[in-house]
mmCIF file as gemmi writes it, N, C-alpha and C atoms, coordinates in Angstrom:
data_model
loop_
_atom_site.group_PDB
_atom_site.id
_atom_site.type_symbol
_atom_site.label_atom_id
_atom_site.label_alt_id
_atom_site.label_comp_id
_atom_site.label_asym_id
_atom_site.label_entity_id
_atom_site.label_seq_id
_atom_site.pdbx_PDB_ins_code
_atom_site.Cartn_x
_atom_site.Cartn_y
_atom_site.Cartn_z
_atom_site.occupancy
_atom_site.B_iso_or_equiv
_atom_site.pdbx_formal_charge
_atom_site.auth_seq_id
_atom_site.auth_asym_id
_atom_site.pdbx_PDB_model_num
ATOM 1 N N . UNK Axp A 1 ? 20.293 -16.72 -16.163 1 0 ? 1 A 1
ATOM 2 C CA . UNK Axp A 1 ? 20.544 -15.251 -16.238 1 0 ? 1 A 1
ATOM 3 C C . UNK Axp A 1 ? 21.602 -14.997 -15.24 1 0 ? 1 A 1
ATOM 4 N N . UNK Axp A 2 ? 22.397 -14.269 -15.697 1 0 ? 2 A 1
ATOM 5 C CA . UNK Axp A 2 ? 23.432 -13.658 -14.528 1 0 ? 2 A 1
ATOM 6 C C . UNK Axp A 2 ? 23.058 -12.832 -13.452 1 0 ? 2 A 1
ATOM 7 N N . UNK Axp A 3 ? 23.49 -12.862 -12.351 1 0 ? 3 A 1
ATOM 8 C CA . UNK Axp A 3 ? 23.196 -11.933 -11.234 1 0 ? 3 A 1
ATOM 9 C C . UNK Axp A 3 ? 23.494 -10.321 -11.703 1 0 ? 3 A 1
ATOM 10 N N . UNK Axp A 4 ? 24.287 -10.194 -12.521 1 0 ? 4 A 1
ATOM 11 C CA . UNK Axp A 4 ? 24.54 -8.835 -12.93 1 0 ? 4 A 1
ATOM 12 C C . UNK Axp A 4 ? 23.805 -8.248 -14.338 1 0 ? 4 A 1
ATOM 13 N N . UNK Axp A 5 ? 22.923 -8.983 -14.595 1 0 ? 5 A 1
ATOM 14 C CA . UNK Axp A 5 ? 22.155 -8.96 -16.041 1 0 ? 5 A 1
ATOM 15 C C . UNK Axp A 5 ? 20.751 -8.547 -15.735 1 0 ? 5 A 1
ATOM 16 N N . UNK Axp A 6 ? 20.391 -7.349 -16.213 1 0 ? 6 A 1
ATOM 17 C CA . UNK Axp A 6 ? 18.901 -6.914 -15.903 1 0 ? 6 A 1
ATOM 18 C C . UNK Axp A 6 ? 17.969 -7.876 -16.718 1 0 ? 6 A 1
ATOM 19 N N . UNK Axp A 7 ? 16.71 -7.974 -16.112 1 0 ? 7 A 1
ATOM 20 C CA . UNK Axp A 7 ? 15.688 -8.624 -16.8 1 0 ? 7 A 1
ATOM 21 C C . UNK Axp A 7 ? 15.322 -7.943 -17.819 1 0 ? 7 A 1
ATOM 22 N N . UNK Axp A 8 ? 14.394 -8.304 -18.782 1 0 ? 8 A 1
ATOM 23 C CA . UNK Axp A 8 ? 13.814 -7.644 -19.858 1 0 ? 8 A 1
ATOM 24 C C . UNK Axp A 8 ? 12.884 -6.629 -19.342 1 0 ? 8 A 1
ATOM 25 N N . UNK Axp A 9 ? 12.024 -6.923 -18.314 1 0 ? 9 A 1
ATOM 26 C CA . UNK Axp A 9 ? 11.297 -5.817 -17.816 1 0 ? 9 A 1
ATOM 27 C C . UNK Axp A 9 ? 11.952 -4.622 -17.313 1 0 ? 9 A 1
ATOM 28 N N . UNK Axp A 10 ? 13.061 -4.782 -16.572 1 0 ? 10 A 1
ATOM 29 C CA . UNK Axp A 10 ? 13.694 -3.507 -16.058 1 0 ? 10 A 1
ATOM 30 C C . UNK Axp A 10 ? 14.613 -2.93 -17.258 1 0 ? 10 A 1
ATOM 31 N N . UNK Axp A 11 ? 14.991 -3.712 -18.361 1 0 ? 11 A 1
ATOM 32 C CA . UNK Axp A 11 ? 15.565 -2.909 -19.179 1 0 ? 11 A 1
ATOM 33 C C . UNK Axp A 11 ? 14.504 -2.355 -20.167 1 0 ? 11 A 1
ATOM 34 N N . UNK Axp A 12 ? 13.234 -2.677 -20.337 1 0 ? 12 A 1
ATOM 35 C CA . UNK Axp A 12 ? 12.206 -1.851 -20.735 1 0 ? 12 A 1
ATOM 36 C C . UNK Axp A 12 ? 11.885 -0.559 -19.895 1 0 ? 12 A 1
ATOM 37 N N . UNK Axp A 13 ? 11.838 -0.684 -18.802 1 0 ? 13 A 1
ATOM 38 C CA . UNK Axp A 13 ? 11.676 0.413 -17.928 1 0 ? 13 A 1
ATOM 39 C C . UNK Axp A 13 ? 12.784 1.655 -18.122 1 0 ? 13 A 1
ATOM 40 N N . UNK Axp A 14 ? 13.936 1.006 -18.192 1 0 ? 14 A 1
ATOM 41 C CA . UNK Axp A 14 ? 14.987 1.835 -18.58 1 0 ? 14 A 1
ATOM 42 C C . UNK Axp A 14 ? 14.709 2.682 -19.745 1 0 ? 14 A 1
ATOM 43 N N . UNK Axp A 15 ? 14.437 1.834 -20.857 1 0 ? 15 A 1
ATOM 44 C CA . UNK Axp A 15 ? 14.193 2.229 -22.383 1 0 ? 15 A 1
ATOM 45 C C . UNK Axp A 15 ? 13.118 3.334 -22.168 1 0 ? 15 A 1
ATOM 46 N N . UNK Axp A 16 ? 12.107 3.161 -21.453 1 0 ? 16 A 1
ATOM 47 C CA . UNK Axp A 16 ? 10.875 3.988 -21.366 1 0 ? 16 A 1
ATOM 48 C C . UNK Axp A 16 ? 11.352 5.288 -20.65 1 0 ? 16 A 1
ATOM 49 N N . UNK Axp A 17 ? 12.178 5.21 -19.616 1 0 ? 17 A 1
ATOM 50 C CA . UNK Axp A 17 ? 12.776 6.444 -18.832 1 0 ? 17 A 1
ATOM 51 C C . UNK Axp A 17 ? 13.475 7.47 -19.56 1 0 ? 17 A 1
ATOM 52 N N . UNK Axp A 18 ? 14.394 6.827 -20.499 1 0 ? 18 A 1
ATOM 53 C CA . UNK Axp A 18 ? 15.195 7.656 -21.47 1 0 ? 18 A 1
ATOM 54 C C . UNK Axp A 18 ? 14.557 8.329 -22.358 1 0 ? 18 A 1
ATOM 55 N N . UNK Axp A 19 ? 13.534 7.357 -22.944 1 0 ? 19 A 1
ATOM 56 C CA . UNK Axp A 19 ? 12.716 8.052 -24.188 1 0 ? 19 A 1
ATOM 57 C C . UNK Axp A 19 ? 11.809 9.211 -23.477 1 0 ? 19 A 1
ATOM 58 N N . UNK Axp A 20 ? 11.281 8.903 -22.382 1 0 ? 20 A 1
ATOM 59 C CA . UNK Axp A 20 ? 10.323 10.054 -21.654 1 0 ? 20 A 1
ATOM 60 C C . UNK Axp A 20 ? 11.266 11.259 -21.479 1 0 ? 20 A 1
ATOM 61 N N . UNK Axp A 21 ? 12.529 11.115 -21.067 1 0 ? 21 A 1
ATOM 62 C CA . UNK Axp A 21 ? 13.3 12.183 -20.749 1 0 ? 21 A 1
ATOM 63 C C . UNK Axp A 21 ? 13.54 13.313 -21.942 1 0 ? 21 A 1
ATOM 64 N N . UNK Axp A 22 ? 13.437 12.556 -23.245 1 0 ? 22 A 1
ATOM 65 C CA . UNK Axp A 22 ? 13.861 13.136 -24.521 1 0 ? 22 A 1
ATOM 66 C C . UNK Axp A 22 ? 12.541 13.564 -25.133 1 0 ? 22 A 1
ATOM 67 N N . UNK Axp A 23 ? 11.425 13.185 -24.533 1 0 ? 23 A 1
ATOM 68 C CA . UNK Axp A 23 ? 10.243 13.736 -25.288 1 0 ? 23 A 1
ATOM 69 C C . UNK Axp A 23 ? 9.741 12.571 -26.21 1 0 ? 23 A 1
ATOM 70 N N . UNK Axp A 24 ? 10.112 11.291 -26.193 1 0 ? 24 A 1
ATOM 71 C CA . UNK Axp A 24 ? 9.864 10.335 -26.975 1 0 ? 24 A 1
ATOM 72 C C . UNK Axp A 24 ? 8.792 9.588 -26.611 1 0 ? 24 A 1
ATOM 73 N N . UNK Axp A 25 ? 8.074 8.888 -27.46 1 0 ? 25 A 1
ATOM 74 C CA . UNK Axp A 25 ? 7.027 7.475 -27.045 1 0 ? 25 A 1
ATOM 75 C C . UNK Axp A 25 ? 7.878 6.168 -27.494 1 0 ? 25 A 1
ATOM 76 N N . UNK Axp A 26 ? 7.202 4.96 -26.638 1 0 ? 26 A 1
ATOM 77 C CA . UNK Axp A 26 ? 7.904 3.807 -26.694 1 0 ? 26 A 1
ATOM 78 C C . UNK Axp A 26 ? 6.56 3.116 -27.235 1 0 ? 26 A 1
ATOM 79 N N . UNK Axp A 27 ? 6.988 2.156 -28.318 1 0 ? 27 A 1
ATOM 80 C CA . UNK Axp A 27 ? 5.683 1.406 -28.937 1 0 ? 27 A 1
ATOM 81 C C . UNK Axp A 27 ? 6.285 -0.055 -28.75 1 0 ? 27 A 1
ATOM 82 N N . UNK Axp A 28 ? 5.327 -0.964 -28.492 1 0 ? 28 A 1
ATOM 83 C CA . UNK Axp A 28 ? 5.666 -2.356 -28.529 1 0 ? 28 A 1
ATOM 84 C C . UNK Axp A 28 ? 4.789 -2.953 -29.294 1 0 ? 28 A 1
ATOM 85 N N . UNK Axp A 29 ? 5.528 -3.895 -30.15 1 0 ? 29 A 1
ATOM 86 C CA . UNK Axp A 29 ? 4.803 -4.741 -31.068 1 0 ? 29 A 1
ATOM 87 C C . UNK Axp A 29 ? 5.208 -6.331 -31.032 1 0 ? 29 A 1
ATOM 88 N N . UNK Axp A 30 ? 4.269 -7.084 -31.229 1 0 ? 30 A 1
ATOM 89 C CA . UNK Axp A 30 ? 4.612 -8.371 -31.038 1 0 ? 30 A 1
ATOM 90 C C . UNK Axp A 30 ? 4.965 -8.903 -32.487 1 0 ? 30 A 1
ATOM 91 N N . UNK Axp A 31 ? 6.258 -9.081 -32.834 1 0 ? 31 A 1
ATOM 92 C CA . UNK Axp A 31 ? 6.704 -9.338 -34.083 1 0 ? 31 A 1
ATOM 93 C C . UNK Axp A 31 ? 7.904 -10.59 -33.867 1 0 ? 31 A 1
ATOM 94 N N . UNK Axp A 32 ? 7.9 -11.171 -34.885 1 0 ? 32 A 1
ATOM 95 C CA . UNK Axp A 32 ? 9.13 -12.232 -35.022 1 0 ? 32 A 1
ATOM 96 C C . UNK Axp A 32 ? 9.385 -13.164 -33.858 1 0 ? 32 A 1
ATOM 97 N N . UNK Axp A 33 ? 8.104 -13.813 -33.236 1 0 ? 33 A 1
ATOM 98 C CA . UNK Axp A 33 ? 7.948 -14.467 -32.287 1 0 ? 33 A 1
ATOM 99 C C . UNK Axp A 33 ? 8.638 -13.935 -30.9 1 0 ? 33 A 1
ATOM 100 N N . UNK Axp A 34 ? 8.388 -12.498 -30.825 1 0 ? 34 A 1
ATOM 101 C CA . UNK Axp A 34 ? 8.703 -11.842 -29.497 1 0 ? 34 A 1
ATOM 102 C C . UNK Axp A 34 ? 8.336 -10.514 -29.594 1 0 ? 34 A 1
ATOM 103 N N . UNK Axp A 35 ? 8.824 -9.607 -28.708 1 0 ? 35 A 1
ATOM 104 C CA . UNK Axp A 35 ? 8.415 -8.25 -28.718 1 0 ? 35 A 1
ATOM 105 C C . UNK Axp A 35 ? 9.29 -7.393 -29.181 1 0 ? 35 A 1
ATOM 106 N N . UNK Axp A 36 ? 8.931 -6.316 -30.04 1 0 ? 36 A 1
ATOM 107 C CA . UNK Axp A 36 ? 9.904 -5.459 -30.749 1 0 ? 36 A 1
ATOM 108 C C . UNK Axp A 36 ? 9.733 -4.305 -30.042 1 0 ? 36 A 1
ATOM 109 N N . UNK Axp A 37 ? 10.669 -3.576 -29.602 1 0 ? 37 A 1
ATOM 110 C CA . UNK Axp A 37 ? 10.392 -2.088 -29.037 1 0 ? 37 A 1
ATOM 111 C C . UNK Axp A 37 ? 10.899 -0.824 -29.981 1 0 ? 37 A 1
ATOM 112 N N . UNK Axp A 38 ? 10.133 0.1 -30.099 1 0 ? 38 A 1
ATOM 113 C CA . UNK Axp A 38 ? 10.358 1.252 -31.046 1 0 ? 38 A 1
ATOM 114 C C . UNK Axp A 38 ? 10.336 2.483 -30.086 1 0 ? 38 A 1
ATOM 115 N N . UNK Axp A 39 ? 11.18 3.383 -30.138 1 0 ? 39 A 1
ATOM 116 C CA . UNK Axp A 39 ? 11.268 4.669 -29.785 1 0 ? 39 A 1
ATOM 117 C C . UNK Axp A 39 ? 11.275 5.857 -30.77 1 0 ? 39 A 1
ATOM 118 N N . UNK Axp A 40 ? 10.352 6.436 -30.723 1 0 ? 40 A 1
ATOM 119 C CA . UNK Axp A 40 ? 9.805 7.409 -31.778 1 0 ? 40 A 1
ATOM 120 C C . UNK Axp A 40 ? 9.343 8.933 -31.222 1 0 ? 40 A 1
ATOM 121 N N . UNK Axp A 41 ? 9.37 9.815 -32.238 1 0 ? 41 A 1
ATOM 122 C CA . UNK Axp A 41 ? 8.809 11.086 -31.593 1 0 ? 41 A 1
ATOM 123 C C . UNK Axp A 41 ? 7.582 10.99 -31.477 1 0 ? 41 A 1
ATOM 124 N N . UNK Axp A 42 ? 6.865 11.596 -30.437 1 0 ? 42 A 1
ATOM 125 C CA . UNK Axp A 42 ? 5.46 11.634 -30.205 1 0 ? 42 A 1
ATOM 126 C C . UNK Axp A 42 ? 4.699 12.021 -31.562 1 0 ? 42 A 1
ATOM 127 N N . UNK Axp A 43 ? 3.557 11.147 -31.494 1 0 ? 43 A 1
ATOM 128 C CA . UNK Axp A 43 ? 2.721 11.271 -32.787 1 0 ? 43 A 1
ATOM 129 C C . UNK Axp A 43 ? 3.094 10.681 -34.08 1 0 ? 43 A 1
ATOM 130 N N . UNK Axp A 44 ? 4.279 9.999 -34.03 1 0 ? 44 A 1
ATOM 131 C CA . UNK Axp A 44 ? 4.672 9.398 -35.21 1 0 ? 44 A 1
ATOM 132 C C . UNK Axp A 44 ? 4.563 7.949 -35.069 1 0 ? 44 A 1
ATOM 133 N N . UNK Axp A 45 ? 3.874 7.077 -35.9 1 0 ? 45 A 1
ATOM 134 C CA . UNK Axp A 45 ? 3.897 5.602 -35.922 1 0 ? 45 A 1
ATOM 135 C C . UNK Axp A 45 ? 4.963 5.126 -36.617 1 0 ? 45 A 1
ATOM 136 N N . UNK Axp A 46 ? 5.864 4.223 -36.099 1 0 ? 46 A 1
ATOM 137 C CA . UNK Axp A 46 ? 7.057 3.707 -36.815 1 0 ? 46 A 1
ATOM 138 C C . UNK Axp A 46 ? 6.828 2.685 -37.593 1 0 ? 46 A 1
ATOM 139 N N . UNK Axp A 47 ? 7.466 2.213 -38.691 1 0 ? 47 A 1
ATOM 140 C CA . UNK Axp A 47 ? 7.383 1.103 -39.597 1 0 ? 47 A 1
ATOM 141 C C . UNK Axp A 47 ? 7.625 -0.042 -38.875 1 0 ? 47 A 1
ATOM 142 N N . UNK Axp A 48 ? 6.845 -1.236 -38.962 1 0 ? 48 A 1
ATOM 143 C CA . UNK Axp A 48 ? 7.194 -2.293 -38.166 1 0 ? 48 A 1
ATOM 144 C C . UNK Axp A 48 ? 7.426 -3.306 -39.098 1 0 ? 48 A 1
ATOM 145 N N . UNK Axp A 49 ? 8.334 -4.283 -38.475 1 0 ? 49 A 1
ATOM 146 C CA . UNK Axp A 49 ? 8.644 -5.4 -39.46 1 0 ? 49 A 1
ATOM 147 C C . UNK Axp A 49 ? 10.048 -5.201 -39.92 1 0 ? 49 A 1
ATOM 148 N N . UNK Axp A 50 ? 10.635 -6.498 -40.319 1 0 ? 50 A 1
ATOM 149 C CA . UNK Axp A 50 ? 11.906 -6.533 -40.852 1 0 ? 50 A 1
ATOM 150 C C . UNK Axp A 50 ? 11.92 -6.473 -42.43 1 0 ? 50 A 1
ATOM 151 N N . UNK Axp A 51 ? 13.164 -6.095 -42.956 1 0 ? 51 A 1
ATOM 152 C CA . UNK Axp A 51 ? 13.379 -6.07 -44.262 1 0 ? 51 A 1
ATOM 153 C C . UNK Axp A 51 ? 13.641 -7.361 -44.847 1 0 ? 51 A 1
ATOM 154 N N . UNK Axp A 52 ? 12.529 -7.97 -45.542 1 0 ? 52 A 1
ATOM 155 C CA . UNK Axp A 52 ? 12.847 -9.427 -46.1 1 0 ? 52 A 1
ATOM 156 C C . UNK Axp A 52 ? 14.05 -9.54 -46.746 1 0 ? 52 A 1
ATOM 157 N N . UNK Axp A 53 ? 14.893 -8.699 -47.492 1 0 ? 53 A 1
ATOM 158 C CA . UNK Axp A 53 ? 16.101 -9.11 -47.964 1 0 ? 53 A 1
ATOM 159 C C . UNK Axp A 53 ? 17.092 -9.283 -47.046 1 0 ? 53 A 1
ATOM 160 N N . UNK Axp A 54 ? 17.31 -8.587 -45.936 1 0 ? 54 A 1
ATOM 161 C CA . UNK Axp A 54 ? 18.484 -8.584 -45.004 1 0 ? 54 A 1
ATOM 162 C C . UNK Axp A 54 ? 17.949 -9.145 -43.534 1 0 ? 54 A 1
ATOM 163 N N . UNK Axp A 55 ? 16.699 -9.078 -43.482 1 0 ? 55 A 1
ATOM 164 C CA . UNK Axp A 55 ? 16.542 -9.698 -42.153 1 0 ? 55 A 1
ATOM 165 C C . UNK Axp A 55 ? 16.77 -8.287 -41.032 1 0 ? 55 A 1
ATOM 166 N N . UNK Axp A 56 ? 17.092 -7.381 -41.45 1 0 ? 56 A 1
ATOM 167 C CA . UNK Axp A 56 ? 17.484 -6.234 -40.438 1 0 ? 56 A 1
ATOM 168 C C . UNK Axp A 56 ? 16.116 -5.329 -40.169 1 0 ? 56 A 1
ATOM 169 N N . UNK Axp A 57 ? 16.061 -4.79 -39.062 1 0 ? 57 A 1
ATOM 170 C CA . UNK Axp A 57 ? 14.726 -3.851 -38.858 1 0 ? 57 A 1
ATOM 171 C C . UNK Axp A 57 ? 14.854 -2.588 -39.973 1 0 ? 57 A 1
ATOM 172 N N . UNK Axp A 58 ? 13.63 -2.553 -40.455 1 0 ? 58 A 1
ATOM 173 C CA . UNK Axp A 58 ? 13.556 -1.391 -41.422 1 0 ? 58 A 1
ATOM 174 C C . UNK Axp A 58 ? 13.351 0.056 -40.87 1 0 ? 58 A 1
ATOM 175 N N . UNK Axp A 59 ? 13.016 -0.228 -39.596 1 0 ? 59 A 1
ATOM 176 C CA . UNK Axp A 59 ? 12.632 1.331 -39.024 1 0 ? 59 A 1
ATOM 177 C C . UNK Axp A 59 ? 13.827 1.92 -38.279 1 0 ? 59 A 1
ATOM 178 N N . UNK Axp A 60 ? 14.059 3.193 -38.472 1 0 ? 60 A 1
ATOM 179 C CA . UNK Axp A 60 ? 15.146 3.752 -37.78 1 0 ? 60 A 1
ATOM 180 C C . UNK Axp A 60 ? 14.935 3.793 -36.25 1 0 ? 60 A 1
ATOM 181 N N . UNK Axp A 61 ? 13.55 3.744 -35.864 1 0 ? 61 A 1
ATOM 182 C CA . UNK Axp A 61 ? 13.269 3.843 -34.404 1 0 ? 61 A 1
ATOM 183 C C . UNK Axp A 61 ? 13.283 2.575 -33.609 1 0 ? 61 A 1
ATOM 184 N N . UNK Axp A 62 ? 13.737 1.551 -34.335 1 0 ? 62 A 1
ATOM 185 C CA . UNK Axp A 62 ? 14.004 0.291 -33.591 1 0 ? 62 A 1
ATOM 186 C C . UNK Axp A 62 ? 15.09 0.554 -32.556 1 0 ? 62 A 1
ATOM 187 N N . UNK Axp A 63 ? 14.411 -0.063 -31.218 1 0 ? 63 A 1
ATOM 188 C CA . UNK Axp A 63 ? 15.38 0.121 -30.182 1 0 ? 63 A 1
ATOM 189 C C . UNK Axp A 63 ? 15.827 -1.353 -29.482 1 0 ? 63 A 1
ATOM 190 N N . UNK Axp A 64 ? 14.833 -2.162 -29.433 1 0 ? 64 A 1
ATOM 191 C CA . UNK Axp A 64 ? 15.313 -3.494 -29.053 1 0 ? 64 A 1
ATOM 192 C C . UNK Axp A 64 ? 14.314 -4.771 -29.301 1 0 ? 64 A 1
ATOM 193 N N . UNK Axp A 65 ? 14.616 -5.86 -29.004 1 0 ? 65 A 1
ATOM 194 C CA . UNK Axp A 65 ? 13.911 -6.934 -29.263 1 0 ? 65 A 1
ATOM 195 C C . UNK Axp A 65 ? 13.892 -7.853 -28.279 1 0 ? 65 A 1
ATOM 196 N N . UNK Axp A 66 ? 12.76 -8.251 -27.524 1 0 ? 66 A 1
ATOM 197 C CA . UNK Axp A 66 ? 12.8 -9.216 -26.331 1 0 ? 66 A 1
ATOM 198 C C . UNK Axp A 66 ? 12.245 -10.639 -26.831 1 0 ? 66 A 1
ATOM 199 N N . UNK Axp A 67 ? 12.934 -11.509 -26.68 1 0 ? 67 A 1
ATOM 200 C CA . UNK Axp A 67 ? 12.085 -12.915 -26.758 1 0 ? 67 A 1
ATOM 201 C C . UNK Axp A 67 ? 10.92 -12.994 -25.877 1 0 ? 67 A 1
ATOM 202 N N . UNK Axp A 68 ? 11.024 -12.74 -24.712 1 0 ? 68 A 1
ATOM 203 C CA . UNK Axp A 68 ? 9.691 -12.588 -23.678 1 0 ? 68 A 1
ATOM 204 C C . UNK Axp A 68 ? 9.892 -11.615 -22.987 1 0 ? 68 A 1
ATOM 205 N N . UNK Axp A 69 ? 8.686 -10.881 -22.489 1 0 ? 69 A 1
ATOM 206 C CA . UNK Axp A 69 ? 8.559 -9.828 -21.619 1 0 ? 69 A 1
ATOM 207 C C . UNK Axp A 69 ? 7.53 -9.827 -20.806 1 0 ? 69 A 1
ATOM 208 N N . UNK Axp A 70 ? 8.223 -9.783 -19.392 1 0 ? 70 A 1
ATOM 209 C CA . UNK Axp A 70 ? 7.167 -10.161 -18.084 1 0 ? 70 A 1
ATOM 210 C C . UNK Axp A 70 ? 6.687 -8.887 -17.848 1 0 ? 70 A 1
ATOM 211 N N . UNK Axp A 71 ? 5.575 -8.881 -17.067 1 0 ? 71 A 1
ATOM 212 C CA . UNK Axp A 71 ? 4.859 -7.733 -16.495 1 0 ? 71 A 1
ATOM 213 C C . UNK Axp A 71 ? 5.405 -7.51 -15.04 1 0 ? 71 A 1
ATOM 214 N N . UNK Axp A 72 ? 6.561 -8.103 -14.667 1 0 ? 72 A 1
ATOM 215 C CA . UNK Axp A 72 ? 7.155 -7.81 -13.248 1 0 ? 72 A 1
ATOM 216 C C . UNK Axp A 72 ? 8.711 -7.93 -13.552 1 0 ? 72 A 1
ATOM 217 N N . UNK Axp A 73 ? 9.383 -7.612 -12.414 1 0 ? 73 A 1
ATOM 218 C CA . UNK Axp A 73 ? 10.623 -7.77 -12.385 1 0 ? 73 A 1
ATOM 219 C C . UNK Axp A 73 ? 11.098 -9.295 -12.045 1 0 ? 73 A 1
ATOM 220 N N . UNK Axp A 74 ? 12.077 -9.556 -12.984 1 0 ? 74 A 1
ATOM 221 C CA . UNK Axp A 74 ? 12.564 -11.13 -12.563 1 0 ? 74 A 1
ATOM 222 C C . UNK Axp A 74 ? 14.231 -11.107 -12.258 1 0 ? 74 A 1
ATOM 223 N N . UNK Axp A 75 ? 14.748 -9.899 -11.872 1 0 ? 75 A 1
ATOM 224 C CA . UNK Axp A 75 ? 16.226 -9.737 -11.752 1 0 ? 75 A 1
ATOM 225 C C . UNK Axp A 75 ? 16.411 -10.381 -10.368 1 0 ? 75 A 1
């Protein structure tokens, strides 16, 4: 990883901070051999998974996908 690149943990913290400032929730889901991040309105449960025909996320609330997500900073 480059010295100028944020680790996945810090990227998730940034996603959570932006979501909180807008009144949204962040949901993590273990999918596709990794962790998928959804940012959605409070009280709403996003659709999870990929569209089998295109492989693209079918949820409009898809925010990010991480191959690995640690519980601490690795920057």
